[in-house]
N, C-alpha and C positions, 0 to 999 in steps of 0.2 A: 504493500497498501505506500503510496507515495501523498507527503501532502503539498495539496498546489496551491496558492495563495497568489489571488490576479488584484494590479490596478490600476481600474481601466486610467484612460488619459485625460486631460483635457475639458470641465467642464461637467465630466462624468462622476459618479462615486459608485460601489455595487451592489447597484441595479441590474449596471449594468452590465454584471456576468454572467445574469438569469440563466438560459438557457445555456453554456458551456457550461455552467457548476452539475448540473441537471445531470448533464451527459455524463461526466468527471463523474459526480457522486452513482450516476448508475453503475459507470465499474470498479465503484467498488473504491475510490478513494478519498482520499478527506478531503476538504475544496471552501475553503474561507476569503471569500473577496471582503476587500476591505476600503471605504471611502479616506477617504486624503482631509484634511484639516484642513477647514476654510468650503468643504463644498457640498451637496446634497443634506443628508442630515445633521453634518458636522458645519454648515454654513457659520455659523458666529463663531467658531474658536477662531485664536491666533493661528500666521498660520502665515508660512515661508517654506522652498526647499527644503532649509537642510531640517524643518520640523518637518516634511513630508521627508525622511530620508526614515527618524527618529521614531516616526507613524509605523513604517513599515516593520523596521529592525523592536522594534516595543511588540509590536504583534505576535512574531517569533518568539517573542524569549517569554512572553507571558502566556502566551500559551504551551509553553515549554516542544517546537514544533521539531523534530527532524529532520532527513532526506529531504526538505525543502525547495524546492520547483516551485522559482522565484518571477513569476508572471505580470510586465511592463507595456501596456499599451501607448505610444506616441509618446507627449508628455511624460510618462511617469513612467519611464525607459532611461530619464534622468535618477530620481531618486531613487527607482531600481536597479539602480545599478550599481551604487551609493549602499546603497546596503545590502549588497548580492555579496561585498567587499566588507561587509563589518562583522553578517554575523558566520563566516568562516565555519568549521565542520558543520554547523549545521545544512550546508546552500548542498540537492545534488545538484541544483545546475540551472538559471539561470536566462530566462524566453523574453528575448525582448519585439516583440509583436507593428511593425513599420513605424513604430518608433527613434524618435532619439535616443541620442547616447550619452552619455557622463564623459566629463573629459572638464582635469585638475581646472578649477579656479579660471574656470570657462561658465556663462549661464547658459540656459536654454538658446535662450535667441540668440545670443552669440551664438549658436552654431547651427545658423543658416540665414540665409534671404529675410528677416523678422523687420523691413520698416512698418510692412501694417500691422505687425500689429502695434510696434509702438504706435504706430497709430490710434486706433483701435483702446489700448488703453490711455492715451491723451485725451480720447473723446469721452470716456466713462468712469475719471475718474480714480484712471489706475484699476483697473477690472476687463479680463477680455469673456464680451457677451456671445455667447451662444452662436452660432452661424443663419444668415441664413438661409429661409430652405433648396438658394440656387446651389448655396454653395458645395448641399451632397450632387448634385444631381449626374449623374452618369457612377457611381459607386457606389452600382447594385443594391437601396435600399428600398425599401416597398414607401410608399406614403405614410404610410401608417409609423412604419421606424422612423421616418422623418420628422414628424406630428411628434412623437414621442423626444426622441434628443432634444430637441426646438424648447417640449413641451416643462420635462424633465431636467435637460441639462441645465447648473447654475450657471454660472458670471465665474469666469477664472481666474481667480487674485497673485496680482501683476510681478506681487514678492516670491513667488514658487517659480513666475519666471525670471525673471532678474537676477537671481541668489550666487552664484559659484558655486558650482560643487568643487567634493571637497577627495580627491584619488589615494592614500597611498603607494598603490601600486601598477603597474600597465592593467590596461580594462581585456588585455587579450591574457590577463590571466586568470581570468574565471570561464568555466563550463560552460558554455551556452549555443543556441539560438538564433539564428533572426527572423523571423520568418518578414516575409516581403509582399505587401500586398500588391499586385500588380497594375490592379483597372488606375492608379492613381498616375499611372504614366513615368511615375519620378528615379529614376535608378536609389539604392544606398546610397547614405548617407559615405562620405571615403571612406573615412574611418571604418563603417561596416565593410566593408566594400573591399577594404589592405586586410580588415580580422577573418577574413571569408578567404579568401586569396592566401589569403599567410597559411591557412588549412587552422587555424588558432578555434577557431568558430565554425559550427551546423548556416549552411542556409538552406531555408524553406519558401517553398515561393503557395501563394494563395491567387487565384484566379476570379478577385474581387475586388471591393474598395476599403476608403481604411477604414472601416468597423465593422471589425469580422463577427462581432462579437452577436454584430444583429445579424450581415448578408447575409452569413455564413458557417451558423453557435457545432453543425457537428462535426462541419474538416477543421475547422478552426479548434475541438478538439479534442480532432484525431489526433496532431498534431503536437499538440502538448502533452496526450498520453504518451504518442511514438520517443519526446523529449524522452524521457523520465525510465527510456527505455519499458513499455507496457506491451508485450506483443497481443 
């Protein structure tokens, strides 16, 4: 049995993993979907990127989880990558789902062209509001799924996007799988491409858009099971 800890990206809480979690539990695994501080039911808590890292570490230690497959989607790949380093022997593998990855001293917004997000933060008092419906076009989502993302999503706190990551070891030392969702037309970030090319990380491709926990939950759960060595 593997302990899966699932952390969703910007605007989302633990609720985003409902279908993936159900599939993993049906296969006999323990699943812990985590909402980060400042989002969803925790929207009123103090927040920041290092708080998000500690959210993840604290949950794993509080539950005394071992043999952990730690999963980060989109934004949450940044705190997840840092938490994976800090939980030591509790970690079995980290899975980055179409996500950014941390670099020491670099913020989420510094890791890619992000002028549009800075503009959104300036226009909305330091939070990044959920995207408009048109932004989800071509992402393999139903109208109902898009409606849920918009209406249940929480404005994302800007402090988590601008605070720098802290890593003590090279990212390639983490046992990792990177899941690339191919419908967005973007190649993996250069740091990810190099780690895959060098053989440090495994690459899995999923023909869907950026939110596979909604568009292809069963297929994503299968990749997660494979990453854990589940036959």
